[in-house]
Backbone as numpy.savetxt, mean C-alpha at the origin, in Angstrom:
# Nx Ny Nz CAx CAy CAz Cx Cy Cz
-17.19 -10.38 3.13 -15.76 -10.02 3.11 -15.53 -9.08 1.92
-14.80 -8.01 2.16 -14.51 -7.09 1.06 -13.50 -7.68 0.08
-13.36 -7.00 -1.05 -12.34 -7.31 -2.04 -11.07 -6.60 -1.57
-10.10 -7.36 -1.05 -8.91 -6.76 -0.44 -7.76 -6.78 -1.44
-7.16 -5.61 -1.63 -6.08 -5.43 -2.61 -4.96 -4.61 -1.99
-3.85 -4.59 -2.69 -2.76 -3.71 -2.29 -2.14 -3.10 -3.52
-1.77 -1.85 -3.42 -1.03 -1.16 -4.47 0.21 -0.60 -3.81
1.36 -0.91 -4.37 2.59 -0.42 -3.76 3.66 -0.18 -4.81
4.64 0.58 -4.42 5.80 0.85 -5.26 7.03 0.29 -4.56
7.92 -0.25 -5.35 9.18 -0.77 -4.81 10.32 -0.33 -5.72
11.51 -0.28 -5.15 12.69 0.03 -5.94 13.13 -1.19 -6.75
14.18 -1.03 -7.51 14.67 -2.09 -8.39 15.07 -3.35 -7.64
15.48 -3.20 -6.38 15.88 -4.35 -5.57 14.87 -4.66 -4.47
13.65 -4.13 -4.61 12.61 -4.39 -3.61 12.57 -3.39 -2.47
13.29 -2.28 -2.59 13.31 -1.27 -1.53 11.92 -0.66 -1.38
11.55 -0.41 -0.10 10.25 0.18 0.20 10.32 1.37 1.15
11.29 1.40 2.00 11.32 2.48 2.99 12.73 2.80 3.43
12.89 4.02 3.92 14.17 4.46 4.47 13.86 5.54 5.51
14.19 5.26 6.75 13.98 6.22 7.84 12.52 6.67 7.94
11.60 5.75 7.71 10.19 6.05 7.90 9.47 6.69 6.73
10.14 6.85 5.61 9.50 7.41 4.41 9.90 6.57 3.20
9.24 6.86 2.08 9.66 6.19 0.84 11.07 6.67 0.51
11.97 5.77 0.09 13.35 6.19 -0.18 13.45 7.26 -1.26
12.48 7.31 -2.15 12.49 8.26 -3.26 11.58 9.46 -2.99
11.15 9.62 -1.75 10.23 10.70 -1.36 10.71 12.05 -1.92
9.83 12.72 -2.66 10.14 14.04 -3.21 10.91 14.03 -4.52
11.25 12.86 -5.05 11.97 12.79 -6.32 11.06 13.35 -7.42
11.50 14.39 -8.13 10.63 15.03 -9.11 10.56 14.34 -10.48
11.32 13.26 -10.66 11.30 12.59 -11.96 9.91 12.04 -12.26
9.58 11.99 -13.53 8.23 11.66 -13.97 7.73 10.31 -13.45
8.58 9.30 -13.41 8.14 7.97 -12.95 7.62 8.03 -11.51
8.23 8.85 -10.69 7.84 8.96 -9.28 6.57 9.81 -9.13
6.49 10.88 -9.89 5.29 11.73 -9.88 4.09 10.92 -10.38
4.27 10.18 -11.46 3.20 9.35 -12.02 2.75 8.27 -11.04
3.69 7.71 -10.29 3.33 6.66 -9.33 2.40 7.21 -8.25
2.69 8.37 -7.73 1.85 8.97 -6.69 0.46 9.28 -7.26
0.42 9.85 -8.45 -0.87 10.17 -9.08 -1.68 8.90 -9.31
-1.03 7.85 -9.75 -1.70 6.58 -10.00 -2.27 6.00 -8.71
-1.52 6.07 -7.62 -2.00 5.59 -6.33 -3.31 6.28 -5.95
-3.33 7.62 -6.06 -4.53 8.35 -5.68 -5.68 8.07 -6.64
-5.38 7.86 -7.91 -6.43 7.55 -8.87 -7.05 6.18 -8.61
-6.22 5.17 -8.39 -6.71 3.81 -8.21 -7.47 3.64 -6.89
-7.04 4.30 -5.84 -7.70 4.13 -4.54 -8.93 5.04 -4.38
-9.16 5.94 -5.32 -10.31 6.86 -5.25 -11.61 6.06 -5.18
-12.46 6.43 -4.23 -13.76 5.80 -4.09 -13.75 4.52 -3.27
-12.58 4.11 -2.84 -12.44 2.86 -2.10 -12.01 3.13 -0.66
-11.72 2.08 0.06 -11.24 2.17 1.43 -9.72 2.02 1.42
-9.03 2.84 2.18 -7.59 2.69 2.37 -7.36 2.40 3.85
-6.86 1.21 4.13 -6.51 0.80 5.49 -5.00 0.87 5.60
-4.52 1.63 6.57 -3.08 1.79 6.73 -2.79 2.28 8.15
-1.52 2.31 8.47 -1.09 2.81 9.76 -1.28 4.32 9.86
-1.18 4.81 11.07 -1.41 6.24 11.34 -0.51 7.13 10.48
0.75 6.82 10.39 1.69 7.68 9.65 1.29 7.79 8.18
0.90 6.68 7.59 0.49 6.70 6.18 -0.79 7.50 6.01
-1.78 7.25 6.85 -3.05 7.97 6.74 -2.85 9.47 6.97
-2.02 9.84 7.93 -1.77 11.26 8.17 -1.06 11.94 7.01
-0.33 11.15 6.20 0.38 11.71 5.05 -0.52 11.92 3.82
-1.75 11.44 3.88 -2.66 11.62 2.75 -3.00 13.12 2.66
-2.76 13.73 1.50 -3.02 15.16 1.38 -4.52 15.49 1.42
-4.82 16.71 1.75 -6.21 17.15 1.89 -7.05 16.84 0.65
-6.48 17.04 -0.55 -7.27 16.83 -1.76 -7.77 15.40 -1.90
-7.10 14.44 -1.25 -7.46 13.03 -1.40 -8.26 12.49 -0.22
-8.59 13.31 0.72 -9.29 12.83 1.91 -10.79 12.68 1.71
-11.39 13.44 0.82 -12.83 13.40 0.67 -13.35 12.35 -0.29
-12.47 11.75 -1.08 -12.95 10.82 -2.10 -12.50 9.38 -1.87
-12.21 9.05 -0.63 -11.91 7.67 -0.23 -12.16 7.56 1.27
-12.41 6.35 1.73 -12.59 6.10 3.16 -11.23 5.75 3.74
-10.78 6.49 4.74 -9.49 6.25 5.37 -9.71 5.60 6.73
-8.96 4.53 6.98 -9.09 3.82 8.25 -7.70 3.54 8.81
-7.45 4.00 10.03 -6.15 3.76 10.68 -6.20 2.43 11.41
-5.26 1.57 11.07 -5.12 0.29 11.75 -3.83 0.31 12.57
-3.75 -0.57 13.54 -2.51 -0.69 14.29 -2.27 -2.16 14.63
-1.13 -2.43 15.21 -0.71 -3.81 15.47 -1.65 -4.58 16.38
-2.41 -3.88 17.19 -3.31 -4.57 18.12 -4.65 -4.95 17.53
-4.90 -4.57 16.29 -6.19 -4.86 15.66 -6.13 -6.15 14.87
-7.20 -6.93 14.95 -7.32 -8.15 14.17 -7.76 -7.77 12.76
-6.98 -8.12 11.73 -7.35 -7.76 10.36 -8.76 -8.22 9.98
-9.18 -9.37 10.46 -10.54 -9.85 10.12 -11.59 -8.88 10.66
-11.39 -8.37 11.87 -12.34 -7.43 12.44 -12.36 -6.11 11.66
-11.19 -5.65 11.27 -11.11 -4.41 10.49 -11.81 -4.59 9.15
-11.49 -5.67 8.45 -12.07 -5.90 7.13 -13.58 -6.11 7.19
-14.06 -6.68 8.28 -15.50 -6.91 8.45 -16.28 -5.60 8.51
-15.62 -4.49 8.79 -16.28 -3.18 8.83 -16.66 -2.69 7.44
-16.07 -3.31 6.41 -16.23 -2.80 5.04 -16.74 -3.89 4.08
-17.84 -4.56 4.42 -18.34 -5.61 3.53 -18.73 -5.01 2.18
-18.53 -5.77 1.14 -18.91 -5.37 -0.22 -18.20 -4.11 -0.71
-17.06 -3.79 -0.14 -16.25 -2.66 -0.59 -14.93 -3.19 -1.13
-14.24 -2.36 -1.90 -12.86 -2.63 -2.28 -12.00 -1.96 -1.22
-11.13 -2.75 -0.59 -10.25 -2.24 0.47 -8.81 -2.37 0.00
-8.10 -1.26 -0.01 -6.67 -1.26 -0.31 -5.91 -1.20 1.00
-4.94 -2.07 1.15 -4.09 -2.07 2.34 -2.80 -1.34 1.97
-2.47 -0.32 2.73 -1.26 0.45 2.47 -0.46 0.56 3.75
0.64 1.24 3.67 1.35 1.58 4.88 2.60 0.78 5.16
3.01 -0.06 4.26 4.30 -0.70 4.41 4.30 -2.07 5.06
5.49 -2.52 5.43 5.71 -3.89 5.86 4.85 -4.36 7.04
4.59 -3.53 8.02 3.80 -3.99 9.16 2.37 -4.30 8.72
1.77 -3.37 8.01 0.39 -3.59 7.54 0.33 -4.75 6.56
1.23 -4.80 5.61 1.18 -5.87 4.62 1.45 -7.23 5.25
2.31 -7.28 6.24 2.55 -8.54 6.93 1.30 -9.06 7.62
0.54 -8.16 8.23 -0.68 -8.56 8.94 -1.83 -8.89 7.99
-1.95 -8.15 6.91 -3.10 -8.30 6.02 -2.83 -9.20 4.81
-1.60 -9.63 4.60 -1.25 -10.43 3.42 -2.17 -11.64 3.19
-2.56 -12.37 4.22 -3.44 -13.52 3.96 -4.80 -13.15 3.36
-5.18 -11.89 3.44 -6.49 -11.46 2.95 -6.42 -10.73 1.62
-5.22 -10.34 1.22 -5.04 -9.59 -0.03 -5.15 -10.55 -1.21
-6.06 -10.24 -2.11 -6.31 -11.09 -3.27 -5.63 -10.59 -4.54
-5.21 -9.33 -4.54 -4.52 -8.79 -5.71 -3.48 -7.76 -5.28
-2.28 -7.93 -5.78 -1.18 -6.98 -5.54 -0.89 -6.26 -6.84
-0.87 -4.94 -6.81 -0.48 -4.11 -7.94 0.85 -3.47 -7.53
1.92 -3.93 -8.15 3.27 -3.52 -7.74 3.92 -2.72 -8.86
4.36 -1.52 -8.54 5.04 -0.67 -9.49 6.53 -0.61 -9.12
7.37 -1.13 -10.01 8.81 -1.12 -9.77 9.37 0.19 -10.33
9.89 1.00 -9.44 10.40 2.32 -9.81 11.91 2.30 -10.04
12.42 3.26 -10.80 13.86 3.30 -11.11 14.69 3.84 -9.94
14.56 3.20 -8.79 15.33 3.58 -7.61 16.19 2.39 -7.23
17.49 2.63 -7.03 18.37 1.55 -6.62 19.33 2.00 -5.52
18.81 2.81 -4.61 19.62 3.32 -3.51 19.37 2.58 -2.21
19.76 3.19 -1.11 19.64 2.55 0.20 18.19 2.41 0.66
17.98 1.49 1.59 16.66 1.26 2.19 16.84 0.54 3.51
15.83 0.64 4.36 15.82 -0.16 5.59 14.53 -0.98 5.69
13.67 -0.89 4.68 12.46 -1.70 4.57 12.41 -2.27 3.17
12.05 -3.56 3.09 12.09 -4.27 1.82 10.78 -5.02 1.59
10.42 -5.21 0.33 9.25 -6.00 -0.03 9.55 -7.46 0.28
8.59 -8.15 0.86 8.74 -9.56 1.23 7.86 -10.40 0.30
8.46 -11.21 -0.56 7.69 -12.01 -1.51 6.76 -13.00 -0.80
7.02 -13.31 0.45 6.12 -14.20 1.19 4.73 -13.60 1.36
4.61 -12.28 1.29 3.29 -11.66 1.35 2.43 -12.13 0.19
3.04 -12.32 -0.97 2.29 -12.75 -2.15 1.77 -14.17 -1.99
2.54 -14.99 -1.33 2.18 -16.40 -1.13 1.11 -16.55 -0.05
1.12 -15.68 0.94 0.25 -15.80 2.12 -1.22 -15.93 1.77
-1.67 -15.18 0.76 -3.09 -15.22 0.42 -3.38 -15.82 -0.94
-2.34 -16.32 -1.60 -2.54 -16.87 -2.93 -3.02 -15.81 -3.92
-2.52 -14.60 -3.77 -2.98 -13.45 -4.53 -2.49 -13.46 -5.96
-3.23 -12.76 -6.82 -2.74 -12.47 -8.16 -1.81 -11.26 -8.06
-0.92 -11.14 -9.03 0.07 -10.08 -9.00 0.13 -9.41 -10.36
0.13 -8.09 -10.35 0.34 -7.31 -11.55 1.54 -6.42 -11.27
2.60 -6.61 -12.02 3.80 -5.80 -11.81 4.02 -4.88 -12.98
4.37 -3.64 -12.69 4.66 -2.62 -13.70 6.09 -2.16 -13.51
6.62 -1.59 -14.55 7.94 -0.98 -14.44 9.06 -1.89 -14.76
């Protein structure tokens, strides 16, 4: 079984998404720019398992230095994770992916960003409980 982790950013009230994108998408403030850079730095050299939309949003510069795997609702997380034994696997892509993979995630790295606007997707603290994961929160 791989070492399964998640790295995510949330707003001040747990906001994660709005109309299919990050609510702060394109915000030029340093905290948001640093968060994106940190995501690419931490996942470099590892596996990123996420939905099609998330994987397609990975820029060209980040495609060659990590293994990208598209998952969907019909896939059993155990079968997906079994493809990557002895690897570090990061689960990305928002609530659907995290809901399915939460029981396997052993470490959550959560960055709380200075966003307090609208959202239609929220972080669910039950994901943390599902796998008995450790949590590191920033921000």
